C-alpha positions as CSV (number, residue, x, y, z in Angstrom):
1,M,-22.5,23.5,-10.9
2,K,-25.0,26.1,-9.6
3,K,-26.6,26.3,-13.0
4,S,-27.2,22.6,-13.0
5,I,-28.9,22.5,-9.6
6,F,-30.9,25.7,-9.7
7,P,-33.7,24.1,-11.8
8,L,-34.6,21.8,-8.9
9,I,-35.0,24.8,-6.6
10,I,-37.6,26.1,-9.1
11,A,-39.3,22.7,-9.4
12,S,-39.8,21.9,-5.8
13,A,-37.9,24.4,-3.6
14,L,-35.8,21.4,-2.6
15,L,-32.4,20.3,-3.6
16,A,-30.9,16.9,-3.9
17,A,-30.2,14.7,-6.8
18,A,-31.0,11.0,-6.6
19,P,-34.2,9.0,-6.7
20,S,-32.7,7.0,-3.8
21,L,-31.5,9.5,-1.2
22,A,-29.1,8.6,1.6
23,L,-28.0,10.3,4.8
24,A,-24.6,10.0,6.3
25,Q,-26.2,9.2,9.6
26,S,-27.6,5.7,10.3
27,A,-31.3,5.2,9.6
28,Q,-32.0,5.2,13.3
29,Q,-30.2,8.5,13.8
30,A,-31.9,10.0,10.8
31,D,-35.3,9.0,12.0
32,A,-34.8,10.4,15.4
33,R,-33.5,13.7,14.0
34,T,-35.9,14.3,11.2
35,Q,-39.2,12.6,12.2
36,G,-42.0,15.2,11.7
37,S,-39.5,18.0,11.1
38,P,-38.8,20.4,8.2
39,S,-35.7,18.3,7.6
40,E,-37.9,15.2,7.0
41,L,-40.1,17.2,4.7
42,V,-37.0,18.3,2.6
43,L,-35.8,14.8,2.3
44,D,-39.1,13.1,1.6
45,N,-40.3,15.5,-1.0
46,T,-37.0,15.7,-2.7
47,Q,-37.0,11.9,-3.0
48,R,-40.5,11.9,-4.4
49,V,-39.8,14.6,-6.9
50,L,-36.7,13.1,-8.3
51,A,-38.2,9.6,-8.4
52,T,-41.1,10.9,-10.4
53,I,-38.8,12.7,-12.8
54,E,-36.9,9.4,-13.4
55,E,-40.0,7.3,-13.8
56,R,-41.7,9.8,-16.2
57,R,-38.6,11.0,-18.0
58,A,-39.7,9.6,-21.4
59,E,-43.2,11.0,-21.0
60,F,-41.9,14.4,-19.9
61,S,-39.4,14.5,-22.8
62,N,-42.2,14.0,-25.3
63,D,-44.8,16.1,-23.5
64,R,-43.4,19.4,-22.1
65,A,-46.9,20.4,-21.0
66,A,-47.0,17.4,-18.6
67,L,-43.6,18.4,-17.3
68,E,-44.7,22.0,-16.8
69,A,-47.8,20.9,-14.9
70,F,-45.8,18.6,-12.6
71,V,-43.2,21.2,-11.9
72,K,-45.8,23.9,-11.3
73,S,-47.7,21.6,-8.9
74,E,-44.6,20.8,-6.9
75,F,-43.6,24.5,-6.7
76,E,-47.0,25.6,-5.5
77,T,-47.1,22.7,-2.9
78,M,-43.7,23.3,-1.3
79,F,-42.9,27.0,-1.9
80,D,-44.4,29.9,0.0
81,S,-44.5,32.0,-3.1
82,D,-46.4,35.0,-1.7
83,Y,-44.2,35.4,1.3
84,A,-41.1,34.9,-0.9
85,A,-42.4,37.5,-3.3
86,R,-42.7,40.0,-0.4
87,Q,-39.0,39.3,0.4
88,V,-38.1,39.8,-3.2
89,L,-40.0,43.0,-3.5
90,G,-38.4,44.3,-0.3
91,R,-39.1,48.0,0.3
92,H,-41.2,48.1,-2.8
93,G,-43.7,45.7,-1.3
94,R,-44.2,47.5,2.0
95,G,-47.9,48.4,2.2
96,A,-48.7,46.7,-1.1
97,D,-52.1,44.9,-1.5
98,D,-52.1,41.2,-1.0
99,A,-53.6,40.9,-4.5
100,D,-50.7,42.7,-6.0
101,I,-48.2,40.5,-4.1
102,A,-50.0,37.4,-5.3
103,Y,-50.1,38.7,-8.9
104,F,-46.3,39.3,-8.8
105,A,-45.6,36.0,-7.1
106,D,-47.5,34.1,-9.8
107,A,-45.8,36.0,-12.6
108,L,-42.3,35.4,-11.1
109,A,-43.0,31.7,-10.6
110,S,-44.3,31.3,-14.2
111,S,-41.3,33.1,-15.6
112,L,-38.9,30.9,-13.6
113,L,-40.7,27.7,-14.7
114,R,-40.6,28.7,-18.3
115,R,-36.9,29.5,-18.1
116,Y,-35.7,26.6,-16.0
117,G,-38.3,23.9,-15.8
118,S,-37.2,21.8,-18.9
119,S,-33.6,21.7,-17.5
120,L,-34.8,19.2,-15.0
121,L,-34.7,16.5,-17.7
122,D,-30.9,17.0,-17.9
123,F,-30.4,17.0,-14.1
124,N,-27.6,14.9,-12.7
125,T,-29.2,12.2,-10.6
126,R,-26.0,10.6,-9.2
127,L,-25.8,12.8,-6.2
128,R,-26.8,12.3,-2.5
129,V,-28.1,14.8,0.0
130,R,-27.1,15.0,3.7
131,I,-28.8,17.0,6.3
132,V,-26.3,18.9,8.3
133,S,-28.4,20.8,10.8
134,E,-31.8,22.3,11.6
135,N,-32.0,25.5,13.7
136,A,-34.6,28.0,14.6
137,L,-34.5,31.4,12.8
138,P,-34.3,34.6,14.9
139,R,-37.6,36.2,16.1
140,G,-39.5,33.0,15.5
141,L,-39.5,33.5,11.7
142,G,-39.1,29.7,11.0
143,V,-36.3,27.3,10.7
144,R,-33.1,27.0,8.7
145,V,-32.3,23.5,7.3
146,A,-28.7,23.2,6.2
147,S,-27.8,20.4,3.9
148,E,-25.0,19.3,1.5
149,L,-25.1,17.8,-1.9
150,L,-22.6,15.0,-2.1
151,R,-21.0,14.2,-5.4
152,Q,-18.3,11.7,-6.4
153,G,-14.9,13.2,-6.8
154,G,-16.0,16.7,-5.8
155,E,-16.4,18.9,-2.7
156,P,-19.9,18.9,-1.1
157,I,-22.2,21.7,-2.2
158,P,-23.9,23.5,0.7
159,V,-27.6,24.1,0.3
160,T,-29.7,25.8,2.9
161,Y,-33.5,26.1,3.1
162,L,-35.4,28.7,5.0
163,M,-38.8,27.5,6.0
164,R,-41.8,28.8,7.8
165,Q,-45.3,27.7,8.9
166,S,-47.9,28.6,6.3
167,G,-51.5,27.3,6.5
168,G,-50.4,24.7,9.0
169,Q,-47.6,23.4,6.8
170,W,-43.9,23.9,6.6
171,K,-43.0,25.7,3.3
172,V,-39.8,27.0,1.8
173,F,-39.4,30.7,1.3
174,D,-35.8,31.0,0.4
175,V,-33.0,28.7,-0.8
176,Q,-29.3,29.5,-0.5
177,V,-26.9,27.6,-2.8
178,E,-23.2,28.0,-1.8
179,G,-24.3,31.1,0.1
180,V,-26.2,32.6,-2.8
181,S,-29.8,33.4,-1.9
182,F,-32.8,32.9,-4.2
183,V,-34.6,35.9,-2.6
184,S,-31.6,38.3,-2.6
185,T,-30.7,37.4,-6.2
186,F,-34.2,38.4,-7.5
187,R,-34.4,41.4,-5.1
188,R,-31.3,42.9,-6.8
189,Q,-32.6,42.0,-10.3
190,F,-36.0,43.8,-9.9
191,D,-35.0,46.7,-7.7
192,N,-34.3,49.1,-10.6
193,E,-37.5,48.1,-12.4
194,L,-39.6,48.7,-9.3
195,Q,-38.1,52.1,-8.8
196,N,-39.9,53.3,-11.9
197,K,-42.8,50.9,-12.3
198,S,-45.6,49.5,-10.2
199,I,-45.6,45.9,-9.0
200,R,-48.3,45.0,-11.4
201,Q,-46.5,46.6,-14.3
202,V,-43.4,44.6,-13.6
203,A,-45.5,41.5,-13.1
204,D,-47.1,42.1,-16.5
205,E,-43.7,42.3,-18.1
206,L,-42.8,39.0,-16.5
207,R,-45.9,37.4,-17.8
208,S,-45.4,38.7,-21.4
209,G,-41.7,37.7,-21.4
210,R,-40.5,41.2,-21.9
211,V,-38.6,40.7,-18.6
212,Q,-37.3,37.3,-17.6
213,A,-36.4,36.1,-14.1
214,D,-32.7,35.3,-14.4
215,A,-31.2,33.4,-11.5
216,G,-27.7,34.6,-12.5
217,L,-26.3,31.3,-11.3
């Protein structure tokens, strides 16, 4: 199941799976709980992304460039890619120039979109999402939005979003699916490479396709 939902993380840093999303709470409770909050952002943007995919499925199937452009735009809008890249780089990114971080972030995002973007067209849209909680992260680092993907005949799938303020907007910097972290997964993947190569060298390998970002999910 993880393989089938990971592409949506790449597309919009959001997880849910129906053009018409529904919360378990009543509409009044949901409005009181999510109005103006990161939770509301998760729900609203997920709904918009999935609705667009449904409406433009035929177009995207025939024009992969249009799909790639849409996915890239959503990813850049919702994901704090530079901050996430620093988390992925971990100790290798300490003291690194902002330009090198941005270069790696762009290469990582491009690799992920090439590898997973087209999978969105096969995405199961018969799921619902339920917000479970929204809590502050320690040390004022942002918020944690816990949610569940609800599917017929199966157990709910826990999905957690870590979000922070960036440029006056809430943006996602990590997603955890069934406890598996986007950031931690790629930190492990690139650790060995970065022990022997510079950040830009690894980024160049990502751009050329010699190395591919693999979610391992």
